[in-house]
N, C-alpha and C positions, 0 to 999 in steps of 0.2 A: 121148506126143503132142508131145514137144519139137519146136518149129519148125513145127507144123501148127496153123493157126487153126481155131476152131470154125466149123462150117458149110462146111468144105472139101468138095470133091466128089471122089469116087472112082469108078472104072469098074466097073460091074456088067454081066453078060451074062445074068442069069437072075433069077428071082423067089424062089428058095429062101432060107431063113434058118433059124437055130437058135432054139429057144425053151427055154433052159436052165432046169432046175428050181431051180438055185442062182443067184440074182441077183447074188451076190457075185463071180461070175466075169465079169460083163459089163464090158468095157473100152471099148465104143463102141456107139453106136446110130446108125441112119440113119432119116431121115424122107422117104419118097417117097409121100406120101398117107397112109401109116400109119407109125407108128414101130416099128422092129424091131431086134433085136440083130444087129450086123454084125461085132463083134470080141469075142472072149473071151480071158481070161488066167487061167491056173491053174497054180500052181507054176512049172515051167519051160516051159510051153506058152503061146504067144501066137498066136492064129489069126484071120485076117481072111476074111470072106465076100465079098471083092471082089478086084480085080486091082491091087495097088499098082504093079506093073511097067508098067501101061498108064495110070497116073493122073497123068502129068506131074510137076511139081515136088513136089507133096505126096506122091505115091506114092514118088518117089525119096527124099524125106526120111524117110518111114516105113520104107523098106528100110534106110536108114542107121541109123535108130533101132533096128531089129532087131539089127544087127551090134554095137551098143553097149549092148544091154539087159542089165541086171544080174539079171533074173529076178523083179523086183518090179513089179507093175502100178501 
């Protein structure tokens, strides 16, 4: 989350979200009336349930972080 402040906003177009059995893989949550998991990270996988490419500056920063990620959450 380097360069991205808490409470930043990202673009969602649906109401689906994951509910992982292992809470250790949760890398980010969102609160839109309810709190839900919106980012997971496990081993070499980092997945977001939103559209960083449509999320202005913070989305572009997240994509930049993807390219520089060392595989550790």
